[in-house]
C-alpha positions in Angstrom: -0.4 0.2 0.0 1.5 3.2 -1.4 1.9 5.4 2.1 1.0 8.9 2.2 3.2 12.2 2.5 1.8 15.4 3.3 3.5 17.0 0.4 3.8 20.9 0.2 1.6 21.5 -2.8 4.3 23.8 -5.6 3.3 27.7 -5.1 0.6 28.5 -8.1 2.3 30.3 -11.3 1.4 34.0 -12.0 0.9 35.2 -16.0 0.5 37.7 -17.4 -2.5 39.9 -18.8 -3.6 40.4 -22.4 -2.5 44.2 -21.9 1.1 43.0 -20.9 1.1 41.0 -24.4 -0.5 43.6 -26.5 2.4 46.0 -24.8 5.4 43.9 -25.6 4.6 43.2 -29.5 3.5 47.0 -30.2 7.0 48.2 -29.2 9.0 45.5 -30.7 7.3 45.7 -33.8 7.9 49.7 -33.0 11.7 48.9 -32.8 12.0 47.1 -35.4 10.4 49.7 -37.5 12.3 52.9 -35.6 15.7 51.1 -35.0 16.1 48.0 -37.6 16.5 45.0 -34.8 14.7 42.3 -34.8 14.3 40.5 -31.7 13.1 37.1 -30.0 12.5 38.5 -26.5 11.3 41.8 -25.0 11.2 43.3 -21.9 8.5 45.9 -20.8 7.4 47.8 -17.4 4.1 47.0 -15.6 2.6 49.3 -14.0 3.8 49.2 -10.6 7.2 49.2 -12.1 8.3 45.7 -12.0 10.2 44.8 -15.2 9.0 41.1 -16.9 10.3 39.9 -20.3 8.1 37.9 -22.6 9.4 35.7 -26.0 8.6 36.4 -29.0 7.3 34.0 -31.7 8.3 36.2 -34.3 9.5 39.9 -35.2 9.3 40.7 -38.8 9.3 43.7 -41.6 6.3 43.7 -44.0 5.4 46.2 -46.4 3.0 48.8 -45.0 5.2 47.7 -40.8 6.3 45.7 -38.8 4.8 42.7 -36.9 5.1 40.7 -33.9 3.7 38.1 -31.8 3.5 36.1 -27.9 2.1 33.1 -27.0 0.0 34.6 -23.9 0.7 33.0 -20.7 -1.9 33.0 -18.3 0.4 31.4 -15.2 -1.8 28.3 -13.6 -5.2 30.7 -13.8 -7.5 29.3 -15.6 -8.0 31.9 -18.8 -10.0 31.0 -21.6 -7.0 33.0 -23.9 -3.9 31.0 -22.2 -1.8 29.7 -25.4 -3.3 32.0 -27.9 -0.9 33.6 -30.3 -1.9 37.6 -29.8 0.4 39.9 -31.9 0.4 43.8 -32.7 0.9 45.2 -36.5 2.1 48.9 -36.5 2.6 51.6 -38.4 4.0 54.7 -38.3 2.3 57.3 -38.7 3.2 61.4 -39.7 1.2 63.0 -36.5 2.4 62.4 -33.2 -0.3 59.9 -30.8 -0.8 56.0 -31.0 -4.3 55.0 -32.9 -5.5 51.9 -31.9 -7.5 48.9 -33.7 -9.2 46.2 -33.5 -7.6 43.6 -35.5 -9.1 39.8 -36.2 -10.2 38.2 -33.0 -10.1 41.7 -30.8 -13.6 43.0 -30.2 -15.2 46.2 -30.6 -17.3 47.8 -28.5 -21.2 48.2 -29.4 -23.0 49.4 -26.5 -22.7 52.5 -24.1 -22.2 51.7 -20.1 -18.8 50.8 -20.8 -15.4 52.9 -20.0 -14.5 52.5 -24.0 -16.7 54.6 -26.2 -19.1 52.8 -28.6 -17.2 52.2 -31.6 -13.8 51.9 -30.0 -11.7 48.8 -30.2 -11.5 46.4 -26.8 -8.5 47.5 -25.4 -9.0 49.0 -22.1 -7.8 52.3 -20.3 -4.7 50.8 -18.5 -3.3 48.6 -22.0 -3.7 51.4 -24.0 -1.8 53.8 -21.0 1.3 50.8 -21.2 1.1 50.8 -25.2 1.5 54.6 -25.3 4.0 55.1 -22.5 6.5 52.1 -24.1 5.7 53.7 -27.7 6.6 57.1 -26.4 9.7 56.0 -24.7 10.9 54.3 -27.5 10.3 57.6 -29.9 12.3 59.6 -27.8 14.8 57.3 -27.4 15.1 57.2 -31.4 14.6 61.2 -31.8 11.0 60.5 -33.5 8.5 62.6 -33.4 6.0 60.3 -35.9 3.0 58.1 -33.9 1.9 55.1 -34.0 -0.7 53.0 -35.8 -1.4 49.7 -33.3 -3.6 47.1 -34.3 -3.7 44.2 -31.9 -5.2 40.9 -33.0 -5.7 37.3 -30.9 -5.5 34.3 -33.3 -8.8 32.4 -32.6 -10.2 35.3 -30.6 -13.3 35.8 -32.4 -14.5 32.1 -31.5 -12.5 32.6 -27.5 -15.0 35.4 -26.8 -18.2 33.1 -27.2 -16.7 31.4 -24.4 -16.3 34.6 -22.5 -19.3 37.6 -21.2 -18.2 40.0 -24.6 -21.3 39.0 -26.4 -24.0 39.7 -23.5 -21.8 42.8 -23.1 -22.2 44.1 -26.5 -18.4 44.0 -27.3 -18.5 41.8 -30.3 -15.9 40.2 -32.6 -13.8 39.4 -30.6 -11.9 39.4 -27.2 -11.2 42.3 -25.3 -7.1 43.3 -24.3 -7.2 43.4 -20.8 -5.0 44.0 -17.3 -4.7 46.5 -14.4 -1.9 45.3 -12.7 -0.1 43.9 -15.9 -0.2 40.2 -13.8 -2.3 37.3 -13.6 -3.1 36.2 -10.4 -4.3 32.4 -10.5 -7.8 31.7 -9.4 -8.1 35.7 -8.4 -11.6 35.6 -10.8 -10.8 39.5 -10.9 -11.9 39.7 -14.8 -14.8 37.6 -14.1 -15.8 39.9 -11.3 -15.0 43.1 -13.7 -17.3 41.0 -16.3 -20.5 41.4 -13.6 -19.5 44.9 -12.9 -19.7 45.6 -16.5 -23.1 44.2 -17.3 -24.6 45.6 -14.6 -23.1 49.2 -15.7 -24.5 48.3 -19.5 -27.6 46.9 -18.5 -28.5 50.5 -16.5 -26.6 52.8 -18.6 -29.3 51.2 -21.6 -32.6 51.9 -19.2 -32.7 48.6 -17.6 -33.6 49.2 -13.7 -35.0 45.6 -13.2 -31.6 42.8 -13.6 -31.6 39.0 -12.2 -28.7 37.5 -11.5 -28.1 33.9 -11.9 -25.7 31.4 -10.7 -25.9 30.0 -14.3 -28.1 29.0 -17.6 -30.5 26.9 -15.6 -31.5 29.7 -13.4 -31.1 32.7 -16.5 -33.8 30.0 -18.1 -36.0 31.0 -14.5 -35.9 34.2 -14.9 -36.4 34.6 -18.8 -39.5 32.3 -18.2 -40.6 34.3 -15.3 -40.1 37.5 -16.4 -39.2 37.6 -20.0 -36.1 39.6 -18.8 -33.5 40.2 -22.6 -30.2 39.2 -21.9 -28.7 42.2 -21.5 -30.5 42.6 -18.5 -29.4 38.9 -17.4 -26.0 39.0 -15.1 -24.2 35.7 -14.9 -22.8 36.1 -11.6 -21.7 32.4 -11.0 -20.7 32.3 -7.4 -19.8 35.7 -7.5 -23.3 36.7 -5.6 -21.0 39.3 -3.7 -19.7 41.4 -6.6 -23.4 41.5 -7.6 -24.4 43.3 -4.3 -21.6 45.0 -3.6 -21.5 47.0 -7.4 -25.1 48.1 -6.6 -23.6 49.9 -3.5 -22.6 52.3 -6.8 -25.2 51.3 -9.4 -28.1 51.1 -7.9 -31.4 49.5 -9.7 -35.3 49.2 -8.9 -35.7 45.9 -8.8 -33.0 42.7 -8.5 -33.7 39.1 -9.1 -31.4 36.8 -7.4 -31.7 33.2 -8.9 -29.7 30.3 -8.5 -29.6 26.2 -7.5 -30.8 25.5 -4.3 -27.7 24.6 -2.4 -26.5 28.2 -3.4 -29.0 30.4 -1.9 -28.5 28.2 1.0 -25.2 29.1 1.5 -26.4 32.7 0.3 -28.7 32.5 3.5 -26.2 31.8 5.8 -23.8 34.8 4.6 -21.7 33.9 2.1 -21.2 36.4 -0.7 -18.9 33.6 -2.4 -21.1 30.5 -3.4 -18.4 28.3 -4.7 -17.3 25.3 -2.9 -13.7 26.5 -2.4 -15.4 29.3 0.1 -18.4 28.1 1.5 -20.3 25.0 2.4 -23.2 23.7 2.9 -24.3 24.1 6.5 -27.3 20.7 6.9 -27.2 21.6 10.2 -28.6 25.4 9.8 -31.1 23.8 7.1 -32.4 21.6 10.0 -33.4 24.4 11.8 -34.9 26.6 9.2 -36.5 23.7 8.9 -37.9 23.1 12.4 -39.1 27.2 11.6 -41.7 25.8 9.3 -42.8 22.5 10.6 -40.1 19.9 10.5 -40.7 17.4 13.6 -37.3 15.6 15.0 -37.5 12.7 12.6 -37.2 14.9 9.5 -35.1 17.1 10.9 -32.2 14.1 12.1 -32.9 13.0 8.3 -31.9 16.6 6.9 -28.5 16.4 9.1 -27.4 13.2 7.6 -28.5 14.0 3.8 -25.9 13.5 1.3 -26.6 16.6 -0.5 -29.1 19.7 0.0 -31.1 18.3 -2.7 -31.4 15.5 -0.7 -32.9 18.1 2.2 -35.3 19.9 -0.1 -36.1 16.8 -1.5 -37.6 15.1 1.8 -39.0 18.7 2.7 -41.3 18.9 -0.1 -42.3 15.1 0.6 -43.1 16.2 4.0 -45.1 19.4 2.8 -42.6 21.9 4.6 -41.1 24.6 2.8 -37.8 24.9 3.2 -37.3 26.2 0.0 -39.7 29.1 0.6 -37.8 29.6 4.1 -33.7 29.7 2.8 -35.2 32.4 0.5 -36.3 34.4 3.0 -33.1 34.4 5.1 -31.2 34.6 1.7 -33.2 38.0 1.2 -32.6 39.3 4.6 -28.7 38.9 3.8 -29.1 40.8 1.0 -30.7 43.4 1.9 -28.4 44.7 4.6 -26.1 44.5 1.3 -27.6 47.1 -1.4 -29.2 50.2 -0.5 -32.6 49.8 1.0 -34.1 52.1 -2.6 -33.5 48.4 -4.4 -36.1 45.8 -4.3 -35.2 42.6 -4.0 -36.2 38.8 -4.3 -35.4 35.5 -4.2 -35.8 32.5 -6.2 -34.1 29.1 -5.6 -34.4 26.4 -8.7 -34.0 22.6 -7.8 -32.4 20.4 -10.6 -35.2 20.0 -12.4 -34.9 23.8 -13.1 -38.2 24.3 -11.3 -38.8 26.9 -8.6 -38.1 25.7 -5.1 -38.5 28.8 -3.1 -39.3 32.4 -3.5 -39.5 35.2 -1.3 -39.9 38.9 -1.8 
């Protein structure tokens, strides 16, 4: 029999954002144009001053400029862009400044409510600033007084973007070039939380004052069925209910409908803001106490405590005509109301495995 060891897990490896990749490739291409020097790696400075080096897949002259590419390395983060080829095509302009263009695989903003204007390439402000600063520094070194046209592209980006929130946010045609620090922290989920906040911003800017925040596809289908809510007002929050509730302090709406699986709603009822199993667990004894409040006898309470899953506990209560789903939703509602402004009307739906409504409170 193999002996178990208390082996320390290796630390997770950080990666670099698409914004860092865009900065490195645009700098390498511009350096080739101005200095005639191709390179196989390039060093950039991140917003907080750290210097990092990125390896290039190619750096070459073209008839109308220069092009450089790198493979996006997200470290140990499960990033949809990990392993994608990102490249920059740079042309020289007679006027100073930097003009950004969305190449193949990079999206374009089509709805108001984001930090970028409608019609702009989906290259976020910090990556734009990083590229501009590096290119201006290079221009100063080379004594160049003109400007740059920078086209950023991601191979296969249009298909990869379908796995992100971009289509719902109105960013069409590809991915966004992102990053605030230049570094991807493993499992920080910063990009996902940012997309939740952007989703709320886009919905409210476009006049939607009733939004539905859902944990997954089944709960979204429930909100479509109950209210006919359009996709623009459906916020795919996943496990990050806290991101929704906290953002509504800054951008309040008239009405918030929260909808999720019974297990996740029971975590919200217990006061958890992150519903992932890594950060919160289902408290079966608490479910038993809540069931007791609405009529569960001692035998049913013990069976709830011994249940394998929250869904099993829910099924046992349903068979005994004990409205566990509704009471869990009421506790979730109380907690959610404690976080959002009093002006926001909140309701909570819990659904079962078949997508049926297992509980509701408002």
